[in-house]
C-alpha positions in Angstrom: -11.3 -40.1 6.1 -15.1 -40.3 5.4 -18.3 -38.5 6.6 -18.9 -37.5 10.2 -22.2 -38.6 11.8 -24.2 -36.7 14.5 -27.0 -39.0 16.0 -29.7 -38.1 18.5 -31.9 -40.0 20.8 -35.1 -41.6 20.6 -36.0 -44.5 22.9 -37.3 -47.4 20.8 -36.9 -45.2 17.7 -33.2 -45.4 18.3 -33.2 -48.8 16.5 -33.5 -46.6 13.3 -29.8 -45.6 13.8 -28.9 -49.4 14.0 -30.5 -49.9 10.6 -28.7 -47.0 9.1 -25.4 -48.1 10.3 -26.0 -51.7 9.2 -26.2 -50.5 5.6 -23.2 -48.1 5.9 -21.0 -51.1 7.3 -22.1 -53.4 4.6 -21.6 -50.8 2.0 -18.1 -49.8 3.5 -18.9 -46.1 3.2 -15.9 -44.4 5.0 -17.1 -43.0 8.4 -14.5 -40.5 10.0 -16.3 -40.7 13.3 -19.6 -40.7 15.2 -20.9 -38.3 17.8 -23.9 -39.7 19.5 -26.2 -39.3 22.7 -29.1 -41.2 24.0 -30.0 -44.5 22.5 -27.9 -43.3 19.4 -24.9 -44.5 21.5 -26.0 -48.2 21.5 -25.4 -49.1 17.8 -22.1 -47.3 17.7 -20.7 -50.0 20.0 -21.4 -52.7 17.5 -18.3 -54.2 16.0 -20.0 -56.2 13.3 -23.5 -56.3 11.7 -24.6 -59.3 13.9 -24.1 -57.0 17.0 -26.5 -54.5 15.5 -29.2 -57.3 15.2 -28.7 -58.2 18.9 -28.8 -54.5 19.9 -32.3 -54.4 18.2 -33.3 -57.4 20.3 -32.5 -55.3 23.4 -34.7 -52.4 22.0 -37.7 -54.8 21.9 -37.6 -54.9 25.7 -38.1 -51.2 26.0 -41.5 -49.9 27.1 -43.7 -49.2 24.2 -43.8 -45.4 24.9 -40.2 -45.3 24.0 -38.8 -45.2 27.6 -36.5 -47.7 29.1 -38.0 -48.9 32.4 -35.1 -51.2 33.6 -31.7 -49.6 33.2 -29.9 -52.4 35.1 -31.3 -55.0 32.7 -30.1 -53.1 29.7 -26.8 -52.5 31.3 -26.3 -56.3 31.9 -27.2 -57.0 28.2 -24.6 -54.5 27.2 -22.0 -56.0 29.5 -22.8 -59.4 28.1 -22.1 -58.2 24.5 -19.4 -55.9 25.3 -17.8 -57.1 28.7 -14.5 -55.0 28.3 -15.2 -52.6 25.5 -14.1 -49.0 26.0 -15.1 -46.0 23.9 -11.4 -45.5 22.7 -11.3 -49.2 21.5 -14.5 -49.0 19.4 -13.9 -50.0 15.8 -15.5 -46.7 14.6 -14.2 -43.6 16.2 -16.8 -42.5 18.8 -17.6 -39.5 21.0 -20.5 -39.6 23.5 -22.4 -36.4 24.3 -23.5 -36.8 28.1 -24.8 -34.4 30.7 -22.9 -33.9 34.0 -25.9 -33.9 36.3 -24.1 -32.0 39.2 -23.0 -29.0 37.0 -25.9 -29.3 34.4 -23.3 -29.0 31.6 -22.5 -31.0 28.4 -19.5 -33.5 28.7 -18.0 -34.9 25.6 -16.6 -38.4 26.3 -13.9 -40.1 24.0 -12.8 -42.7 26.5 -14.2 -44.8 29.3 -16.2 -48.1 29.9 -18.7 -48.4 27.0 -21.5 -50.3 28.7 -21.6 -47.8 31.6 -21.6 -44.7 29.3 -24.4 -46.2 27.2 -26.3 -47.1 30.3 -26.1 -43.4 31.4 -27.8 -42.5 28.2 -31.1 -43.8 29.1 -34.5 -42.5 30.4 -36.9 -44.2 32.7 -40.5 -43.3 33.7 -39.0 -41.1 36.6 -36.7 -39.2 34.2 -33.1 -39.5 33.2 -31.0 -42.6 34.4 -27.8 -41.7 36.0 -24.5 -43.5 36.1 -21.3 -42.9 38.0 -18.5 -43.0 35.2 -15.0 -42.4 36.5 -16.3 -40.4 39.5 -18.7 -38.2 37.3 -22.5 -38.5 37.5 -23.8 -38.6 33.9 -27.1 -38.7 32.2 -28.4 -38.4 28.6 -27.0 -35.6 26.8 -29.8 -35.4 24.4 -31.1 -32.4 26.3 -28.4 -30.5 24.4 -29.7 -31.5 21.0 -28.2 -33.6 18.1 -24.5 -33.1 18.6 -23.6 -31.6 15.3 -21.1 -29.1 16.5 -19.3 -31.7 18.6 -19.1 -34.0 15.5 -17.7 -31.3 13.4 -15.1 -30.2 16.0 -13.9 -33.7 16.9 -14.2 -35.4 13.5 -14.4 -32.7 11.0 -16.8 -32.0 8.1 -18.9 -32.9 6.2 -21.4 -33.7 9.1 -24.5 -35.9 8.5 -27.1 -35.5 11.2 -29.6 -38.3 11.8 -33.0 -37.9 13.6 -35.5 -40.5 14.4 -38.6 -38.6 14.2 -41.8 -39.8 16.0 -44.6 -37.9 14.5 -47.3 -39.2 16.7 -47.8 -37.9 20.2 -45.8 -39.9 22.9 -47.9 -41.8 25.3 -45.3 -40.9 28.0 -45.4 -38.1 30.4 -43.7 -34.6 30.4 -40.0 -36.1 30.6 -40.2 -37.9 27.3 -42.0 -35.1 25.5 -39.3 -32.6 26.5 -36.4 -34.9 25.7 -37.8 -35.8 22.3 -38.3 -32.0 21.6 -34.8 -31.4 22.5 -33.3 -34.5 20.6 -34.9 -33.3 17.4 -33.1 -29.9 17.5 -29.8 -29.6 15.8 -27.2 -27.7 17.9 -25.4 -26.6 14.6 -25.6 -26.6 10.9 -25.1 -29.9 9.2 -24.2 -30.5 5.6 -27.0 -33.2 5.3 -29.9 -33.8 7.7 -31.6 -37.2 7.4 -35.0 -37.7 9.1 -36.1 -41.3 9.6 -39.8 -41.9 10.1 -42.2 -44.9 10.1 -45.7 -45.2 8.9 -48.6 -44.2 11.2 -49.4 -46.9 13.7 -45.9 -48.4 13.7 -44.3 -45.9 16.1 -43.8 -48.6 18.8 -42.5 -51.1 16.3 -38.8 -51.6 16.8 -38.4 -53.7 13.7 -40.1 -51.0 11.8 -37.6 -48.4 12.9 -34.7 -50.7 12.1 -36.1 -51.1 8.5 -36.7 -47.5 8.1 -33.1 -46.9 9.1 -31.9 -49.2 6.4 -34.2 -47.8 3.8 -33.1 -44.2 4.3 -29.4 -45.4 4.3 -30.0 -47.0 0.9 -31.8 -43.8 -0.5 -29.0 -41.5 0.7 -26.1 -44.0 -0.2 -25.0 -42.3 -3.4 -24.8 -38.8 -1.8 -22.9 -40.2 1.3 -20.4 -41.9 -1.0 -20.0 -38.5 -2.7 -19.4 -36.6 0.5 -16.9 -39.2 1.6 -14.9 -38.9 -1.6 -15.0 -35.1 -1.6 -13.4 -35.1 1.8 -10.6 -37.5 0.6 -9.8 -35.1 -2.1 
């Protein structure tokens, strides 16, 4: 069965999740499923390590504050890479936590067009991006915190929560400060919480976040294997 992952958001910092998954895929650590929100959704769509590298390339076009200024450009890049991919067809079982903007309530998505759902998990300088997915207006579910409870409910325990933590003060305005504060909050208790950070001065370096994600995955690899084996027994 494997471990369940809960991943938060983080603008450019989200490349850390791609680095973490890169190691998990190469090491073939069993993953029961992933519950993600924000830019944590992007790497979950990858079907092979090469896709993760392309996603990091996309992140390099983010604004250095961590915001995504051009939702349409990112959406087109996702459609190019995943033209017909749906959540239910992802190689790794995936659930996306989104926000129904008309109701102000969390929505857990298990199916639907992957590119559109990922594009709805973005933030721009004017606030959250909104996408019409199957007649529902969705935005980033990171406002509800790292989705530990959803991961446990859908994919079971143990749950490993990942957070890309930017220690430096964001250079953006109030919207990003609020979303980062929410995205670092766990909505439930996880068996393991892994914080991914970069050295001071590298907070806007996408490659640094990708490398940091890989480094943390290597550090935690023995424990992740142990958790996965415990679940199998």
